[in-house]
Structures are given as C-alpha cells and as structure tokens.
SERO-4910 file (N, C-alpha, C, O; in steps of 0.05 Angstrom, whole numbers):
BEGIN
 pado doro    nc1    nc2    nc3   cac1   cac2   cac3    cc1    cc2    cc3    oc1    oc2    oc3
  Unk    A     -5   -131    -89    -39   -115   -103    -40    -95   -127    -39    -70   -124
  Unk    A    -41   -105   -148    -31    -89   -167    -58    -66   -167    -82    -73   -167
  Unk    A    -45    -30   -169    -62    -14   -164    -61      7   -180    -42     22   -181
  Unk    A    -87      9   -196    -79     38   -217    -98     60   -202   -119     51   -192
  Unk    A    -92     89   -200   -100    118   -194   -111    132   -207    -95    141   -225
  Unk    A   -129    138   -209   -149    152   -216   -160    178   -204   -180    178   -190
  Unk    A   -145    203   -211   -146    222   -195   -134    253   -211   -116    253   -228
  Unk    A   -147    275   -202   -136    300   -222   -124    327   -187   -104    339   -181
  Unk    A   -148    324   -179   -151    346   -149   -130    337   -141   -122    314   -141
  Unk    A   -118    363   -132    -90    363   -114    -90    348    -81    -72    337    -68
  Unk    A   -115    351    -76   -132    333    -49   -114    307    -46   -101    300    -27
  Unk    A   -116    291    -80   -106    269    -75    -72    260    -75    -61    237    -73
  Unk    A    -61    284    -76    -30    279    -74    -26    258    -52    -18    235    -56
  Unk    A    -31    266    -28    -19    248     -5    -30    221     -7    -19    206     10
  Unk    A    -49    209    -21    -54    182    -22    -42    175    -48    -45    151    -53
  Unk    A    -29    187    -67    -22    178    -90      5    174    -78     16    155    -89
  Unk    A     19    184    -62     50    192    -54     56    164    -33     77    152    -30
  Unk    A     25    159    -18     23    140     -4     15    105    -14     19     85     -1
  Unk    A      5    109    -40      7     83    -64     31     86    -73     38     66    -85
  Unk    A     47    102    -72     70     98    -87     92     84    -67    108     67    -75
  Unk    A     90     92    -41    114     85    -25    103     55    -19    120     40    -10
  Unk    A     79     47    -22     74     25    -16     85      4    -43     91    -20    -40
  Unk    A     85     13    -59    102     -2    -86     89    -24   -104     98    -42   -118
  Unk    A     63    -12   -100     44    -31   -124     28    -17   -138      6    -27   -142
  Unk    A     37     12   -149     26     36   -159     29     21   -191     48      5   -193
  Unk    A     21     23   -203     19     15   -237     24     35   -253     42     37   -269
  Unk    A      2     57   -245     -7     78   -263    -22     97   -248    -34     91   -227
  Unk    A    -23    121   -260    -42    144   -255    -55    149   -277    -44    149   -299
  Unk    A    -76    153   -272    -98    161   -296   -109    195   -288   -122    204   -269
  Unk    A   -103    204   -303   -113    239   -289   -125    254   -314   -122    244   -336
  Unk    A   -140    277   -310   -151    284   -335   -129    305   -355   -112    317   -342
  Unk    A   -129    307   -378   -112    318   -397   -105    350   -388   -120    364   -375
  Unk    A    -78    359   -397    -72    386   -388    -98    403   -410   -109    400   -431
  Unk    A    -95    425   -380   -120    440   -395   -111    477   -400    -88    481   -391
  Unk    A   -119    497   -409   -115    518   -410   -121    525   -379   -140    516   -366
  Unk    A    -97    548   -368   -105    555   -338    -87    585   -345    -66    591   -359
  Unk    A   -103    598   -332    -90    635   -325    -91    653   -347    -97    647   -370
  Unk    A    -86    674   -341    -96    695   -361    -90    693   -390   -103    703   -409
  Unk    A    -59    674   -392    -48    670   -420    -63    647   -430    -58    641   -453
  Unk    A    -84    630   -418    -90    606   -424    -72    583   -431    -80    566   -446
  Unk    A    -44    582   -419    -28    567   -423    -33    534   -417    -40    527   -394
  Unk    A    -29    514   -438    -38    492   -423    -23    477   -404      1    469   -406
  Unk    A    -39    473   -385    -22    468   -355    -37    435   -351    -60    427   -353
  Unk    A     -9    420   -347    -16    398   -326    -30    397   -294    -25    413   -277
  Unk    A    -46    376   -291    -51    376   -259    -27    371   -254    -13    358   -269
  Unk    A    -20    380   -233     -4    375   -205      2    352   -202     26    344   -203
  Unk    A    -15    340   -199     -7    304   -190      9    292   -219     30    280   -218
  Unk    A     -1    298   -238     11    298   -260     47    299   -259     63    280   -263
  Unk    A     50    321   -254     78    331   -237     91    309   -211    114    302   -205
  Unk    A     74    305   -205     77    285   -183     88    258   -194    109    245   -189
  Unk    A     72    254   -206     73    221   -214    100    220   -232    117    202   -226
  Unk    A    106    236   -251    124    236   -269    158    243   -251    178    231   -259
  Unk    A    158    260   -231    179    257   -216    186    236   -202    208    236   -191
  Unk    A    161    205   -198    158    191   -183    168    176   -209    171    154   -199
  Unk    A    173    173   -229    165    153   -241    145    140   -253    146    124   -272
  Unk    A    133    146   -245     97    129   -250     86    133   -272     78    157   -275
  Unk    A     81    118   -290     65    121   -308     38    136   -315     18    126   -305
  Unk    A     35    153   -326     13    173   -332     -3    167   -357      9    166   -379
  Unk    A    -30    162   -355    -52    165   -379    -65    193   -374    -65    204   -352
  Unk    A    -73    200   -390    -87    222   -395   -115    222   -420   -113    238   -438
  Unk    A   -140    204   -417   -150    202   -432   -179    229   -435   -192    237   -416
  Unk    A   -180    235   -453   -197    254   -459   -233    245   -444   -252    257   -435
  Unk    A   -225    216   -450   -253    201   -434   -241    175   -429   -227    161   -444
  Unk    A   -248    172   -407   -239    141   -397   -259    121   -401   -257     98   -393
  Unk    A   -280    133   -417   -295    119   -430   -296     93   -451   -308     72   -454
  Unk    A   -269    116   -469   -265    111   -494   -264     84   -498   -261     75   -475
  Unk    A   -264     61   -518   -247     36   -530   -216     36   -521   -204     17   -510
  Unk    A   -208     60   -529   -181     58   -524   -168     67   -496   -145     59   -494
  Unk    A   -176     79   -478   -180     75   -454   -183     57   -444   -168     51   -426
  Unk    A   -202     40   -452   -205     22   -434   -188    -10   -441   -191    -32   -430
  Unk    A   -172     -3   -459   -162    -28   -472   -133    -20   -454   -122    -37   -441
  Unk    A   -125      7   -455   -101     13   -441    -98      2   -413    -78     -7   -403
  Unk    A   -128      7   -400   -127     -5   -366   -127    -32   -365   -118    -44   -346
  Unk    A   -139    -45   -387   -139    -75   -384   -108    -89   -382   -102   -108   -368
  Unk    A    -95    -78   -395    -68    -78   -405    -51    -78   -372    -36    -95   -364
  Unk    A    -57    -57   -360    -46    -69   -340    -53    -84   -313    -41    -87   -292
  Unk    A    -81    -94   -326    -92   -119   -303    -83   -105   -275    -63   -110   -262
  Unk    A   -101    -90   -269   -106    -81   -234   -120    -96   -225   -140   -108   -235
  Unk    A   -107    -98   -195   -123   -118   -176   -149    -97   -163   -171   -105   -154
  Unk    A   -142    -71   -164   -156    -56   -151   -154    -22   -166   -132    -13   -175
  Unk    A   -178     -6   -167   -174     15   -187   -183     33   -162   -204     25   -152
  Unk    A   -170     62   -145   -172     78   -132   -177     98   -145   -160    103   -163
  Unk    A   -197    114   -142   -213    134   -144   -210    161   -128   -226    165   -110
  Unk    A   -194    179   -133   -206    207   -115   -199    234   -130   -178    244   -138
  Unk    A   -233    246   -130   -225    272   -147   -217    275   -173   -202    290   -184
  Unk    A   -233    255   -181   -219    250   -214   -222    267   -231   -203    279   -242
  Unk    A   -254    271   -238   -262    294   -251   -281    276   -280   -284    287   -302
  Unk    A   -291    250   -276   -301    238   -298   -318    215   -287   -306    197   -276
  Unk    A   -339    214   -290   -358    189   -286   -346    171   -302   -339    178   -325
  Unk    A   -342    146   -293   -332    119   -293   -365    105   -308   -389    109   -303
  Unk    A   -354     91   -324   -377     78   -336   -375     47   -322   -356     40   -307
  Unk    A   -398     28   -329   -392     11   -318   -369    -12   -322   -357    -25   -305
  Unk    A   -367    -12   -349   -336    -26   -357   -321    -19   -347   -307    -38   -338
  Unk    A   -309     11   -339   -284     14   -315   -293      8   -291   -276      5   -274
  Unk    A   -321      5   -282   -315     -2   -249   -315    -30   -247   -314    -36   -223
  Unk    A   -317    -49   -264   -319    -72   -268   -287    -88   -268   -278   -108   -257
  Unk    A   -278    -70   -286   -246    -72   -298   -229    -83   -273   -221   -106   -278
  Unk    A   -224    -77   -254   -197    -84   -229   -219   -115   -227   -243   -115   -230
  Unk    A   -202   -139   -220   -203   -164   -211   -216   -162   -173   -226   -181   -161
  Unk    A   -213   -137   -164   -215   -137   -141   -243   -124   -128   -263   -134   -117
  Unk    A   -233    -95   -135   -250    -71   -130   -243    -44   -149   -222    -41   -161
  Unk    A   -258    -31   -149   -260     -2   -156   -264     20   -138   -288     26   -140
  Unk    A   -252     36   -121   -272     38    -93   -259     77    -98   -240     88   -110
  Unk    A   -272     82    -88   -273    118    -85   -259    125    -59   -258    108    -42
  Unk    A   -248    149    -54   -234    160    -35   -260    183    -35   -271    189    -56
  Unk    A   -267    193    -14   -287    218    -18   -287    234      9   -288    220     30
  Unk    A   -287    261     11   -282    279     26   -313    291     42   -319    315     45
  Unk    A   -327    268     49   -346    270     64   -358    248     80   -353    226     70
  Unk    A   -373    246    104   -379    226    111   -406    218    106   -426    225    119
  Unk    A   -402    197     76   -424    194     60   -450    179     84   -443    164    101
  Unk    A   -475    186     82   -481    192     49   -486    220     48   -502    226     30
  Unk    A   -478    239     60   -485    264     70   -460    275     54   -437    267     58
  Unk    A   -465    295     34   -451    315     21   -436    294     -3   -412    292    -10
  Unk    A   -458    281    -12   -443    261    -39   -442    296    -61   -455    317    -59
  Unk    A   -419    287    -81   -423    311   -105   -392    326   -102   -373    319    -88
  Unk    A   -394    339   -114   -362    348   -124   -356    374   -102   -333    383   -100
  Unk    A   -379    386    -88   -371    413    -74   -371    404    -41   -370    423    -25
  Unk    A   -371    378    -31   -369    365    -12   -362    379      6   -380    383     23
  Unk    A   -332    392     10   -320    405     32   -330    423     36   -332    431     60
  Unk    A   -344    441      9   -351    473     20   -383    465     34   -391    475     55
  Unk    A   -397    446     19   -420    441     39   -424    439     61   -444    449     72
  Unk    A   -399    417     80   -395    411    101   -399    444    118   -416    450    135
  Unk    A   -377    460    106   -386    487    114   -406    498    119   -419    500    140
  Unk    A   -411    505     93   -437    518     98   -458    515    104   -475    533    104
  Unk    A   -464    485    115   -492    479    129   -477    478    162   -482    459    177
  Unk    A   -465    493    167   -451    490    192   -453    467    209   -465    465    230
  Unk    A   -435    443    191   -433    409    202   -417    416    232   -403    435    240
  Unk    A   -426    393    243   -409    392    267   -390    377    261   -375    381    280
  Unk    A   -376    355    242   -357    341    239   -363    334    209   -386    334    199
  Unk    A   -338    326    193   -339    326    174   -314    300    171   -306    295    193
  Unk    A   -304    288    156   -291    268    147   -284    256    116   -287    268     95
  Unk    A   -272    226    120   -265    217     89   -283    196     96   -291    191    119
  Unk    A   -291    183     76   -300    156     65   -291    136     46   -293    143     22
  Unk    A   -281    107     52   -280     95     24   -304     82     22   -316     71     40
  Unk    A   -310     83     -3   -323     73    -16   -320     48    -39   -297     42    -44
  Unk    A   -346     32    -56   -338     13    -67   -355     33    -84   -375     42    -73
  Unk    A   -349     43   -115   -360     54   -133   -377     35   -148   -372     11   -151
  Unk    A   -401     51   -159   -421     43   -169   -428     58   -186   -412     76   -187
  Unk    A   -451     62   -206   -456     81   -230   -467    112   -216   -455    134   -218
  Unk    A   -481    108   -207   -499    125   -184   -474    137   -163   -460    123   -148
  Unk    A   -472    170   -167   -448    178   -159   -451    184   -137   -470    198   -130
  Unk    A   -429    172   -117   -422    167    -98   -442    149    -70   -442    150    -46
  Unk    A   -451    141    -82   -473    110    -71   -466     87    -68   -481     67    -66
  Unk    A   -436     88    -67   -437     55    -59   -429     46    -33   -425     62    -15
  Unk    A   -425     18    -29   -431     14     -4   -400     15     13   -380     11     -1
  Unk    A   -397     20     36   -379     41     50   -360     21     56   -370      0     63
  Unk    A   -330     21     54   -323      5     70   -308      9    102   -307     -9    120
  Unk    A   -297     44    105   -290     57    120   -296     83    124   -301     98    105
  Unk    A   -296     90    144   -297    127    147   -275    138    173   -264    124    190
  Unk    A   -274    159    169   -256    177    196   -268    201    196   -275    213    176
  Unk    A   -272    208    219   -284    233    222   -264    254    239   -246    245    254
  Unk    A   -266    276    235   -262    300    245   -283    318    259   -306    318    250
  Unk    A   -277    335    282   -296    356    284   -296    380    271   -274    383    259
  Unk    A   -310    399    268   -311    425    254   -312    449    274   -335    454    282
  Unk    A   -292    465    282   -295    487    302   -313    498    291   -330    498    308
  Unk    A   -323    511    266   -333    536    258   -313    561    243   -320    582    232
  Unk    A   -294    551    246   -273    572    236   -254    568    208   -238    582    197
  Unk    A   -266    543    204   -240    537    181   -242    544    155   -266    543    149
  Unk    A   -228    553    134   -243    557    105   -237    530     90   -223    511     98
  Unk    A   -253    534     67   -243    506     50   -212    495     47   -201    473     47
  Unk    A   -205    525     44   -180    515     35   -159    498     63   -140    482     62
  Unk    A   -172    510     85   -156    498    111   -167    460    118   -155    441    128
  Unk    A   -198    463    107   -210    434    112   -201    407     93   -201    384    100
  Unk    A   -190    422     59   -186    415     40   -154    403     48   -148    381     37
  Unk    A   -134    417     66   -115    398     73   -112    385     96    -91    375    103
  Unk    A   -128    385    107   -134    367    132   -143    336    121   -134    313    123
  Unk    A   -166    348    109   -175    314     97   -167    304     72   -177    285     60
  Unk    A   -147    319     65   -120    311     47   -104    295     65   -107    271     64
  Unk    A    -91    302     78    -75    290    109    -89    260    115    -78    238    112
  Unk    A   -112    265    125   -121    238    139   -124    218    119   -120    194    125
  Unk    A   -131    226     93   -144    206     78   -121    185     74   -131    163     80
  Unk    A    -90    181     66    -77    164     71    -79    137     81    -70    117     68
  Unk    A    -91    136    105    -86    120    132   -117    109    121   -122     87    111
  Unk    A   -126    121    123   -152    108    109   -157     92     91   -172     73     93
  Unk    A   -142     99     72   -144     78     42   -126     58     47   -133     35     41
  Unk    A    -97     64     60    -87     42     64    -99     17     80    -95     -7     76
  Unk    A   -112     27     97   -127      2    122   -144    -13     97   -141    -36     91
  Unk    A   -161      5     85   -183      0     60   -170    -23     42   -182    -43     35
  Unk    A   -143    -17     35   -128    -39     18   -124    -62     30   -129    -85     21
  Unk    A   -114    -55     53   -110    -82     68   -132   -101     76   -131   -126     75
  Unk    A   -149    -90     84   -173   -112     87   -181   -120     65   -180   -144     66
  Unk    A   -188   -112     45   -189   -118     29   -170   -137      6   -180   -145    -15
  Unk    A   -145   -141     14   -132   -153      4   -123   -184     28   -107   -203     21
  Unk    A   -136   -182     56   -142   -200     72   -167   -209     70   -172   -226     88
  Unk    A   -187   -203     53   -210   -207     60   -229   -206     74   -251   -218     73
  Unk    A   -220   -183     96   -236   -178    117   -256   -149    114   -271   -142    132
  Unk    A   -254   -136     92   -263   -112     94   -291   -114     79   -301   -123     58
  Unk    A   -299    -99    102   -338    -96    107   -346    -86     88   -330    -75     73
  Unk    A   -383    -86     80   -392    -63     65   -418    -59     85   -433    -74     97
  Unk    A   -414    -27     83   -442    -12     94   -457     -2     74   -446     13     58
  Unk    A   -479     -8     72   -503      1     55   -505     30     68   -506     35     92
  Unk    A   -506     48     45   -507     82     41   -540     81     52   -557     69     40
  Unk    A   -545     96     73   -580    105     78   -584    126     61   -574    149     61
  Unk    A   -602    115     45   -611    132     25   -631    157     35   -634    175     18
  Unk    A   -643    160     58   -659    178     75   -635    199     87   -642    220     97
  Unk    A   -610    191     84   -594    212    101   -576    224     80   -555    234     88
  Unk    A   -583    224     49   -568    233     29   -569    263     23   -591    272     16
  Unk    A   -549    277     24   -552    304     10   -533    306     -6   -513    292     -3
  Unk    A   -538    327    -29   -516    324    -54   -506    351    -56   -524    367    -54
  Unk    A   -483    360    -60   -460    379    -73   -449    383    -92   -426    380    -99
  Unk    A   -481    398   -110   -474    407   -141   -441    417   -141   -433    426   -119
  Unk    A   -425    416   -162   -407    436   -166   -411    466   -171   -429    475   -186
  Unk    A   -397    477   -161   -399    508   -158   -386    519   -184   -370    509   -200
  Unk    A   -400    549   -182   -385    558   -210   -384    595   -193   -392    608   -174
  Unk    A   -368    599   -215   -359    638   -196   -389    655   -191   -385    675   -178
  Unk    A   -415    650   -198   -440    653   -192   -450    656   -173   -464    674   -163
  Unk    A   -437    623   -164   -443    618   -138   -441    634   -113   -454    637    -92
  Unk    A   -409    645   -129   -403    661    -94   -411    697    -89   -398    713    -75
  Unk    A   -439    702   -106   -444    725   -104   -457    729    -65   -477    715    -64
  Unk    A   -454    738    -45   -467    743    -22   -492    748    -25   -499    762    -44
  Unk    A   -513    736     -6   -541    746     -5   -544    760     20   -541    749     41
  Unk    A   -552    784     19   -543    791     47   -565    791     68   -560    797     92
  Unk    A   -589    785     59   -611    780     68   -614    754     77   -637    745     80
  Unk    A   -588    738     81   -592    718    100   -580    727    130   -570    750    135
  Unk    A   -581    708    145   -575    714    177   -543    716    171   -533    707    151
  Unk    A   -528    731    192   -504    742    184   -490    703    188   -480    690    170
  Unk    A   -494    695    211   -479    669    212   -477    654    180   -458    640    172
  Unk    A   -495    659    169   -498    641    145   -483    656    117   -476    645     96
  Unk    A   -482    682    125   -456    698    107   -427    696    115   -405    702    104
  Unk    A   -437    685    140   -411    682    146   -396    649    143   -372    647    138
  Unk    A   -412    629    146   -400    608    131   -395    606    107   -374    595    100
  Unk    A   -416    618     88   -406    625     57   -380    634     57   -362    618     54
  Unk    A   -375    659     61   -350    660     59   -320    644     64   -299    643     52
  Unk    A   -329    635     85   -305    610     95   -311    587     77   -291    576     66
  Unk    A   -337    577     71   -335    557     53   -329    560     28   -327    542     12
  Unk    A   -326    581     23   -322    589    -13   -296    597    -17   -288    604    -39
  Unk    A   -280    598      3   -246    612      1   -225    588      6   -221    573     26
  Unk    A   -215    589    -17   -208    599    -43   -232    599    -66   -241    621    -74
  Unk    A   -240    580    -74   -263    569    -94   -288    573    -85   -295    567    -62
  Unk    A   -306    584   -106   -303    601   -117   -303    634   -120   -305    652   -137
  Unk    A   -297    629    -80   -295    659    -80   -322    676    -76   -341    672    -92
  Unk    A   -323    696    -52   -347    715    -51   -339    734    -56   -316    741    -53
  Unk    A   -368    752    -69   -358    780    -76   -395    789    -76   -416    777    -78
  Unk    A   -388    819    -73   -413    835    -71   -409    859    -91   -389    861   -106
  Unk    A   -431    876    -90   -426    910   -107   -427    929    -82   -437    926    -59
  Unk    A   -414    949    -96   -417    972    -79   -420   1001   -101   -410   1003   -123
  Unk    A   -435   1018    -91   -437   1047   -108   -402   1058    -98   -390   1059    -76
  Unk    A   -396   1064   -124   -374   1086   -126   -387   1107   -121   -409   1113   -130
  Unk    A   -375   1119   -105   -386   1153    -98   -377   1162   -120   -395   1172   -133
  Unk    A   -341   1163   -138   -340   1181   -161   -354   1175   -180   -369   1195   -185
  Unk    A   -358   1155   -195   -370   1146   -215   -402   1142   -215   -415   1148   -235
  Unk    A   -412   1132   -191   -448   1124   -190   -447   1094   -191   -465   1080   -181
  Unk    A   -425   1083   -207   -427   1053   -220   -429   1039   -201   -425   1050   -179
  Unk    A   -434   1018   -201   -433    994   -179   -416    980   -191   -417    974   -215
  Unk    A   -397    975   -177   -372    961   -171   -369    935   -157   -377    933   -134
  Unk    A   -359    914   -168   -351    883   -151   -329    882   -133   -306    889   -139
  Unk    A   -335    877   -117   -322    878    -85   -318    848    -77   -337    838    -66
  Unk    A   -293    831    -81   -292    808    -67   -281    813    -41   -267    831    -33
  Unk    A   -292    786    -23   -283    793      6   -277    763      7   -287    744     -4
  Unk    A   -256    766     26   -245    743     40   -247    740     67   -258    759     76
  Unk    A   -239    717     89   -248    711    108   -213    729    124   -193    735    110
  Unk    A   -217    731    150   -233    717    170   -261    741    169   -258    764    160
  Unk    A   -284    730    178   -304    741    180   -317    736    214   -322    715    225
  Unk    A   -321    767    227   -337    759    252   -365    760    250   -375    774    232
  Unk    A   -377    749    264   -405    753    267   -426    754    293   -432    738    311
  Unk    A   -434    782    287   -456    800    312   -470    793    313   -486    807    302
  Unk    A   -482    768    325   -509    759    328   -535    783    333   -558    788    324
  Unk    A   -517    793    354   -535    802    380   -534    840    375   -542    856    391
  Unk    A   -522    845    349   -522    875    346   -547    892    354   -569    882    359
  Unk    A   -543    916    356   -563    933    361   -560    953    332   -543    970    329
  Unk    A   -583    943    312   -579    965    289   -608    986    292   -630    984    303
  Unk    A   -591   1008    273   -624   1022    264   -641   1008    246   -636    991    228
  Unk    A   -667   1022    256   -689   1013    256   -698   1010    219   -714    995    208
  Unk    A   -684   1025    208   -689   1035    177   -664   1008    163   -662   1004    138
  Unk    A   -650    995    182   -626    982    173   -641    958    151   -660    945    156
  Unk    A   -621    958    118   -631    930    110   -610    922    102   -589    936     99
  Unk    A   -613    892     96   -591    877     81   -568    892     64   -573    912     50
  Unk    A   -549    881     66   -522    899     59   -517    927     62   -502    939     47
  Unk    A   -531    942     87   -522    966     94   -493    963    108   -484    944    120
  Unk    A   -481    984    103   -455    998    125   -460   1001    146   -465   1025    147
  Unk    A   -462    990    169   -464   1004    192   -447   1028    203   -453   1050    213
  Unk    A   -422   1012    197   -398   1026    207   -375   1023    187   -370   1001    177
  Unk    A   -360   1043    180   -337   1041    164   -313   1041    171   -304   1056    154
  Unk    A   -292   1032    187   -276   1046    204   -248   1023    190   -249   1005    173
  Unk    A   -224   1032    208   -198   1013    198   -202    985    215   -193    964    205
  Unk    A   -210    984    229   -222    959    238   -241    937    225   -244    913    230
  Unk    A   -250    951    211   -271    931    195   -299    945    177   -306    969    176
  Unk    A   -309    926    168   -333    941    149   -355    926    167   -355    901    164
  Unk    A   -373    938    184   -396    919    196   -421    922    176   -433    943    174
  Unk    A   -426    906    166   -443    904    152   -479    885    160   -479    863    172
  Unk    A   -498    894    154   -521    887    157   -535    868    149   -544    878    129
  Unk    A   -544    844    151   -553    823    153   -575    810    161   -582    810    185
  Unk    A   -588    796    139   -624    791    141   -639    807    156   -651    796    174
  Unk    A   -640    834    154   -656    860    162   -653    863    193   -630    864    201
  Unk    A   -672    865    209   -668    872    232   -655    865    255   -641    879    269
  Unk    A   -666    831    261   -661    817    273   -639    796    262   -631    778    278
  Unk    A   -627    797    237   -612    783    224   -583    784    228   -568    769    217
  Unk    A   -572    813    257   -543    806    255   -532    823    239   -541    837    221
  Unk    A   -510    820    248   -483    831    218   -457    815    220   -449    797    234
  Unk    A   -447    828    201   -415    815    209   -387    839    190   -384    852    170
  Unk    A   -375    832    210   -346    840    197   -327    842    184   -310    825    188
  Unk    A   -323    861    165   -303    843    143   -276    864    143   -277    888    148
  Unk    A   -256    851    136   -236    863    139   -213    864    116   -192    877    116
  Unk    A   -223    848    100   -204    837     72   -221    837     52   -242    824     51
  Unk    A   -212    858     30   -228    869     13   -205    861    -16   -181    857    -16
  Unk    A   -225    860    -38   -207    861    -66   -220    883    -86   -236    873   -102
  Unk    A   -217    907    -87   -236    923   -109   -224    909   -136   -206    892   -137
  Unk    A   -236    918   -156   -232    919   -185   -208    923   -199   -201    946   -203
  Unk    A   -191    900   -209   -160    913   -212   -141    923   -201   -122    936   -209
  Unk    A   -152    912   -172   -124    914   -156   -120    888   -132   -136    870   -133
  Unk    A   -105    888   -117    -93    871   -103   -115    866    -82   -134    881    -82
  Unk    A   -112    842    -62   -128    838    -32   -111    851    -17    -87    850    -15
  Unk    A   -131    869     -4   -119    886     14   -142    885     48   -160    868     52
  Unk    A   -134    905     67   -144    898     81   -159    931     85   -151    946     67
  Unk    A   -176    942    101   -197    963    102   -187    984    100   -199    999     86
  Unk    A   -165    992    111   -154   1013    117   -137   1024     92   -129   1047     91
  Unk    A   -133    999     68   -116   1012     51   -138   1012     29   -136   1025      9
  Unk    A   -160    995     34   -177   1004     16   -193   1030     12   -200   1041     -9
  Unk    A   -199   1040     46   -208   1069     41   -187   1089     31   -192   1112     27
  Unk    A   -167   1080     28   -146   1105     13   -152   1109      0   -149   1133     -3
  Unk    A   -169   1092    -25   -175   1099    -58   -201   1095    -62   -212   1099    -84
  Unk    A   -212   1087    -41   -252   1081    -41   -261   1093    -19   -248   1097      1
  Unk    A   -290   1101    -24   -310   1112     -1   -327   1099      3   -343   1089    -13
  Unk    A   -327   1098     31   -346   1081     36   -361   1087     58   -342   1091     74
  Unk    A   -382   1090     71   -403   1108     86   -418   1094     97   -423   1073     86
  Unk    A   -430   1100    125   -444   1082    138   -480   1092    121   -487   1115    116
  Unk    A   -492   1071    116   -527   1074    103   -514   1066     72   -530   1064     55
  Unk    A   -487   1062     66   -491   1056     40   -501   1019     38   -500   1001     55
  Unk    A   -510   1019     10   -518    991      7   -506    977     -7   -503    985    -30
  Unk    A   -494    948      2   -480    931    -17   -506    909    -29   -528    904    -21
  Unk    A   -483    896    -57   -502    885    -66   -523    888    -82   -539    871    -91
  Unk    A   -522    919    -85   -545    917   -109   -536    940   -138   -526    962   -134
  Unk    A   -541    933   -156   -560    917   -172   -551    895   -167   -529    893   -156
  Unk    A   -572    868   -178   -556    843   -179   -540    839   -203   -548    845   -226
  Unk    A   -516    830   -197   -497    826   -220   -483    797   -215   -495    779   -202
  Unk    A   -461    794   -224   -454    757   -236   -428    764   -240   -414    745   -242
  Unk    A   -414    792   -244   -385    790   -255   -365    786   -240   -343    784   -249
***
C-alpha cells in the first residue's frame, strides 16, 4: 500500500513514525515554514524535521489545492492519503486523488467535537470520555463515514497538553488497524449522526480571558482545557499604579463548590490571598470559588503565589477581571 501523509501538528508525529516503520510511506505533505518566536525566525513544523531525519520526501505547498501541488501528488500515485492535523481544507480533487481512500485521524469521538479545538472542547465541556476517530475525508469538515474509533475515560484533572499526548499515543494503533482493513477489503463505514454533531472552532488568545461569572467548575475546566494554548488570563488592579494589569493563570486549579462566601461577594473577588494560593469567587454567591497557585504577571516568569506576593500586592476584596481587556 502506497501512502502519503498530510500533517503539521505535533500530535501526528507518532502516526508518522508508525507509517514510516510500516515501510510504505512515500512522502509527507506539511505546511510551509512560518515565522515564530519573538524574533519571528522562519521555523519548520517539527514533523518536517522528523521526516527529514527519516529520509522521507517532504512537500510544503502554500496551497494543497494548487495545480502544482496536485501534479506532485499525482506523480506519487498513492493508494491512501492519511490526514492528521494538517491545517488546510482539501479540495475534492485531492480527496479523489488516492486510488483507495483519503482518511483522517481526528482527536475526538466523532460526531462530537468536529473542528480544530476538539481536545480543548472535550475538557471544557466536562466530557466523561474522548478518543480518536479514523474516518473517510469529505469536503464537509470532519463529516465523513467512520472506519474506527477508540475511546479513553477522562478523569476531570487533565490539561489539554496531557490529553494531546495521550491521544497522540493512542492514534497509531487505530490508524494501522484501519489501513489493514482497507487493504484487506474488510473496512466498515459508519455514517455520522448529524443530530449529535458539535463544533469546536479554532481558538485565539482572546478566548483565554476568564469569565469569573461562570461557576467554579466551568472556570477550572477552562484553565485546564486552554493549557498550554491559548492559555488563560485575567486582569488585576495594581495597588502601586492603580492601572489594571494582565495576569496569566496556570493549572492546577482547585474547585470549592460549597464554600461559604460573604453576601457581597462578586465574581472575580479575591476571598483569600495566602502562600497556599488565591481563592477567587466565581458565579456570584452560589457559584463556588477556585484556588489558583501558579501565576505569571507582566514581564515576569511563571511563579507560585508566594513569589508573586514578594513583588505584588493582592488583598481580599480586590476584584479581578475588570475592566474588559484582551491583551
């Protein structure tokens, strides 16, 4: 079986290595090198480096829909195209190009959480389980018939980073089993139930702003779901300057669902500030509170609250999250 892989995200690297070991990988198609970091240096996707070290041909079209890109793919004469976290929508010409199938490895249990932020969405929604789905690619996003699924339980403590790595390890075995079934002609097709579909759009940094009016459990899920990207943040009033400053928030986060709060407690109010952490009111009087222990103020490194208090003052009654900012 002649295989071309189309992938950019690091989650696809274990699947790439599994295909390489299988000995039928013709080429990797990945995104072009992009500027990255403070100095905006042109940086290749990590999977490109992995492919080059494995002596696998690498193609980096600006658009996989272009005539030039299509010609390059046709020259490879693939039986199967495997797509995972590639980052470009495929035209029907690309989908129809392989002799046997164009399939996708998706990091959720479809039809739940179609789209780019499927890992974050599963955590933020409080799902009991998630997993990977191997499906046929169609023009409609993540809507193709399912070949295989594999699920894992969610404990309610995972970050997106944890879950990304777990699903990356889970995917190769499912992909290889799907390819074996396609090769033998035994692969089944399960149509997705559109009534069960949810969509997880691509996230931006602005999405990371914490809404303290939400219940504590939802706030804690967001902090876990958005770590490390796009991260979560709030603002706090500087006692010295009077200006509001951005404060990045990191897991772990503890939830106090039944905590007794003052009657005048407002969302975002600091209830306690000690070396053990900041306890912050959520969702009004009955919405509980969360305890935060790891922070990052402007221009500084990530630190625990004890180090934060050495240079910054935060006192009970202070309100976080005001005014509305997106920096």
